[in-house]
BAFI-3210 file (N, C-alpha, C; in Angstrom, 3 decimals, decimal comma, padded with zeros to 6 digits):
// residues 114
n [1|2|3|4|5|6|7|8|9|10|11|12|13|14|15|16|17|18|19|20|21|22|23|24|25|26|27|28|29|30|31|32|33|34|35|36|37|38|39|40|41|42|43|44|45|46|47|48|49|50|51|52|53|54|55|56|57|58|59|60|61|62|63|64|65|66|67|68|69|70|71|72|73|74|75|76|77|78|79|80|81|82|83|84|85|86|87|88|89|90|91|92|93|94|95|96|97|98|99|100|101|102|103|104|105|106|107|108|109|110|111|112|113|114]
n.u [002,059|003,417|004,622|007,316|009,506|011,720|011,261|009,037|010,104|011,914|010,187|008,837|010,918|011,441|009,080|008,822|011,013|009,815|008,263|005,959|003,513|003,464|002,136|002,693|001,875|002,104|000,555|-002,412|-004,690|-003,781|-003,506|-006,263|-007,165|-005,741|-006,909|-009,546|-009,262|-007,919|-007,769|-006,540|-004,730|-003,763|-003,252|-000,631|-000,065|001,382|001,395|001,872|001,348|001,329|-001,730|-003,812|-003,897|-002,768|-004,458|-007,091|-007,065|-007,108|-009,642|-011,282|-010,698|-011,532|-014,330|-015,141|-014,098|-014,528|-013,400|-010,758|-007,414|-005,441|-002,280|-000,507|002,071|004,524|006,743|006,578|007,237|006,368|003,652|002,726|003,308|001,406|-000,975|-003,670|-005,424|-005,468|-005,782|-009,049|-010,077|-007,591|-005,627|-003,209|-000,385|003,012|006,209|008,520|012,009|011,919|012,671|013,202|012,197|010,421|008,528|007,757|006,675|004,545|002,890|002,315|000,909|-001,356|-002,644|-003,031|-005,222|-007,534]
n.v [-002,766|-001,459|000,531|000,256|-002,348|-002,773|-001,551|-003,017|-005,384|-004,866|-004,253|-006,492|-008,385|-007,060|-007,434|-010,108|-010,909|-010,646|-012,663|-012,573|-013,232|-012,345|-011,003|-009,668|-006,830|-005,043|-003,023|-001,159|-002,399|-005,074|-005,341|-005,105|-007,468|-009,333|-008,826|-009,576|-012,302|-013,223|-013,331|-010,676|-009,531|-007,047|-004,172|-002,690|000,162|002,333|005,801|007,329|006,278|004,987|005,350|004,788|006,552|006,024|006,891|006,820|004,089|003,172|003,851|002,506|-000,203|-000,073|000,305|-002,196|-003,987|-003,137|-003,435|-003,793|-002,953|-000,340|000,756|003,750|004,438|006,893|008,716|011,389|013,586|016,249|015,928|014,031|015,797|017,711|016,681|016,816|014,973|011,451|010,368|009,517|006,188|005,304|004,056|004,585|006,766|006,582|007,820|007,384|007,444|004,507|002,874|-000,647|-000,778|001,331|000,555|-001,752|-000,906|000,792|-001,262|-002,887|-001,050|-000,443|-003,099|-003,567|-002,058|-003,370]
n.w [-003,643|-006,566|-009,237|-009,776|-010,361|-008,748|-006,272|-005,436|-005,293|-003,123|-000,976|-000,851|000,095|002,584|003,964|003,983|005,659|008,193|008,298|006,665|004,183|000,718|-002,005|-005,239|-007,337|-010,448|-011,372|-011,256|-012,364|-012,254|-009,451|-008,526|-009,755|-008,271|-005,637|-006,070|-006,352|-004,153|-000,596|001,566|004,179|004,313|002,332|000,322|-001,364|-004,044|-004,411|-006,839|-009,800|-013,048|-015,187|-013,064|-010,157|-006,611|-004,717|-005,841|-006,570|-004,078|-003,119|-004,947|-004,115|-001,473|-001,884|-002,892|-001,044|001,977|004,619|004,305|005,145|004,102|003,124|001,978|-000,009|-000,886|-002,739|-003,001|-000,869|-000,307|-000,910|001,053|003,407|003,109|003,382|005,415|006,457|005,817|002,481|001,118|001,885|002,512|005,119|006,244|005,643|004,311|003,716|001,080|000,767|002,940|005,938|006,988|009,595|009,691|007,868|008,899|011,473|010,419|009,109|011,357|013,096|011,429|011,146|013,777|014,218|013,514]
ca.u [001,929|004,166|004,987|008,679|009,788|012,789|010,623|008,271|011,060|012,474|009,238|008,607|011,940|011,247|008,026|009,004|011,805|008,945|007,409|004,618|003,308|003,402|001,770|003,092|001,202|002,756|-000,390|-003,682|-005,486|-003,243|-003,913|-007,646|-007,427|-005,431|-007,885|-010,749|-008,970|-007,317|-008,049|-005,364|-004,829|-003,268|-002,747|000,163|000,035|002,011|000,670|002,053|001,369|000,518|-003,219|-004,597|-003,216|-002,949|-005,659|-008,188|-007,139|-007,625|-011,199|-011,900|-010,593|-012,420|-015,802|-015,357|-013,677|-014,533|-012,626|-009,408|-006,582|-004,609|-001,109|-000,133|003,525|004,827|008,011|006,352|007,209|005,271|002,229|002,537|003,227|000,318|-002,228|-004,266|-005,971|-005,170|-006,804|-010,194|-009,788|-006,196|-005,509|-001,983|000,503|004,316|007,010|009,717|012,451|011,746|013,623|012,439|011,509|009,274|007,505|007,213|005,699|003,212|002,102|001,755|-000,048|-002,608|-003,162|-003,491|-006,529|-008,650]
ca.v [-002,551|-000,289|000,198|-000,071|-003,643|-002,868|-001,085|-004,007|-006,558|-004,641|-004,364|-007,921|-008,854|-006,556|-008,016|-011,548|-010,990|-010,702|-013,917|-012,233|-013,812|-011,170|-010,959|-008,246|-006,373|-003,970|-002,101|-001,057|-003,483|-006,317|-005,369|-005,442|-008,920|-010,092|-008,566|-010,408|-013,761|-013,684|-012,575|-010,153|-008,894|-005,501|-003,871|-001,542|000,811|003,548|006,930|007,861|005,206|005,305|004,981|005,089|006,825|005,177|007,187|006,304|002,677|002,895|004,214|001,381|-001,281|000,147|000,108|-003,540|-004,633|-001,909|-003,699|-004,166|-001,860|000,141|001,724|004,255|004,934|007,944|009,429|012,854|014,142|017,373|015,343|013,562|016,784|018,780|015,826|017,030|013,711|010,457|010,183|008,599|004,848|005,044|003,994|005,187|007,211|006,621|008,423|006,891|006,135|004,239|001,862|-001,691|-000,434|002,297|-000,288|-002,829|000,029|001,115|-002,598|-003,497|-000,073|-000,685|-004,413|-003,685|-001,325|-004,124]
ca.w [-005,110|-006,975|-010,575|-009,974|-009,773|-007,655|-005,015|-005,025|-004,726|-001,726|000,063|-000,495|001,065|003,860|004,629|004,213|006,942|009,329|008,094|005,997|002,813|-000,057|-003,611|-005,885|-008,489|-010,987|-011,931|-010,517|-012,875|-011,529|-008,098|-008,455|-010,103|-006,977|-004,597|-006,320|-006,169|-002,848|000,715|002,004|005,549|004,258|000,906|000,257|-002,768|-004,244|-004,788|-008,025|-010,747|-014,411|-015,397|-011,914|-008,808|-005,600|-004,015|-006,740|-006,428|-002,648|-003,100|-005,643|-003,357|-000,262|-002,430|-003,042|000,194|002,906|005,735|003,996|005,511|002,960|003,417|000,705|000,121|-001,783|-002,822|-003,044|000,526|-000,256|-000,828|002,501|004,458|002,748|003,708|006,786|006,629|004,722|001,363|001,469|001,723|002,978|006,543|006,666|004,387|004,551|002,668|000,554|001,110|004,341|006,377|007,363|010,903|009,227|007,215|010,032|012,419|009,637|009,053|012,661|013,359|010,586|011,360|015,195|014,535|013,002]
c.u [002,767|004,596|006,477|009,106|010,795|012,172|009,692|008,934|011,604|011,494|008,900|009,592|011,811|010,314|008,191|010,031|010,971|007,978|006,019|004,642|003,030|003,157|001,937|002,258|001,899|001,773|-001,749|-004,723|-005,155|-003,609|-005,347|-007,915|-006,977|-006,345|-009,263|-010,464|-008,406|-007,779|-006,694|-005,721|-004,536|-003,033|-001,946|000,285|000,827|001,205|000,783|002,362|000,725|-000,877|-004,014|-003,710|-003,553|-004,160|-007,042|-008,205|-007,614|-009,112|-011,807|-011,781|-011,636|-014,072|-016,052|-015,116|-013,412|-013,691|-011,195|-008,507|-005,575|-003,623|-000,705|001,201|003,669|006,228|007,951|006,141|006,221|003,854|001,852|002,395|002,052|-001,017|-002,656|-004,757|-005,508|-006,199|-007,863|-009,851|-008,506|-006,125|-004,261|-001,096|001,868|005,134|008,174|010,765|012,107|012,485|012,609|011,691|010,301|008,226|006,807|006,235|004,418|002,340|001,494|000,676|-001,484|-003,275|-003,702|-004,931|-007,577|-009,195]
c.v [-001,348|-000,537|000,056|-001,436|-003,732|-002,471|-002,288|-005,231|-006,168|-004,755|-005,694|-008,542|-008,296|-007,149|-009,421|-011,852|-011,126|-011,880|-013,705|-012,904|-012,605|-011,642|-009,558|-007,959|-005,092|-002,961|-002,135|-002,269|-004,828|-006,471|-005,717|-006,879|-009,814|-009,957|-009,408|-011,909|-014,200|-012,814|-012,057|-009,486|-007,460|-005,414|-002,563|-001,008|001,917|004,601|007,181|006,632|005,559|004,830|005,366|005,392|006,113|005,580|006,760|004,759|002,266|002,871|003,012|000,074|-001,311|-000,045|-001,369|-004,376|-003,518|-002,238|-003,843|-002,900|-001,680|001,094|002,333|004,637|005,970|008,473|010,983|013,406|015,294|016,956|014,856|014,630|017,541|018,011|016,352|015,771|012,805|010,577|009,130|007,222|004,326|005,052|004,658|005,598|007,183|007,137|007,519|007,914|005,791|002,988|000,601|-001,407|000,388|001,549|-001,205|-002,022|000,333|-000,252|-002,881|-002,484|-000,356|-002,049|-004,383|-002,979|-002,129|-004,677]
c.w [-005,506|-008,475|-010,951|-009,538|-008,716|-006,364|-004,516|-004,484|-003,373|-000,721|000,374|000,441|002,483|004,693|004,947|005,349|008,146|009,344|007,418|004,562|001,940|-001,525|-004,075|-007,126|-009,022|-011,510|-011,116|-010,958|-012,216|-010,113|-007,781|-008,864|-008,764|-005,891|-004,829|-006,176|-004,825|-001,678|001,252|003,392|005,441|002,824|001,040|-001,181|-002,783|-004,660|-006,318|-008,934|-012,002|-014,234|-014,247|-010,633|-007,686|-004,785|-004,705|-006,489|-005,044|-002,574|-003,877|-004,695|-002,280|-000,649|-002,440|-001,733|001,361|004,003|005,498|004,336|004,320|003,501|002,047|000,921|-001,028|-001,720|-002,844|-001,508|000,667|-000,075|000,576|003,585|004,069|003,158|005,217|007,224|005,568|003,622|001,684|001,065|002,167|004,431|007,095|005,495|004,965|003,482|002,335|000,621|002,658|004,659|006,813|008,706|010,653|008,603|008,256|010,995|011,611|009,601|010,365|013,179|012,834|011,038|012,782|015,209|014,197|014,359]
res [x|x|x|x|x|x|x|x|x|x|x|x|x|x|x|x|x|x|x|x|x|x|x|x|x|x|x|x|x|x|x|x|x|x|x|x|x|x|x|x|x|x|x|x|x|x|x|x|x|x|x|x|x|x|x|x|x|x|x|x|x|x|x|x|x|x|x|x|x|x|x|x|x|x|x|x|x|x|x|x|x|x|x|x|x|x|x|x|x|x|x|x|x|x|x|x|x|x|x|x|x|x|x|x|x|x|x|x|x|x|x|x|x|x]
***
């Protein structure tokens, strides 16, 4: 989930290369609607979004679906570096820009924890 359609499309294509099915959301509200209607193995959200930041969305999702793994992506490298721990509700944080291998490694790492 990212508010930038180009980022969403790029991540979708990256994940589909590995045979994963992907649903996209352009806002926190849309993401919550998707989560209520479908079961997902993993949720990827952006940190900096309008209306609701990714850490707040992660907490909201974890309150409703505590077992769902969440990866948060962010272009704010300083934010990533300053985090001593992942924000509450977030299983892994990765910085943008990232390569397919970075995304693949993050997804596999989080899904293997389950």
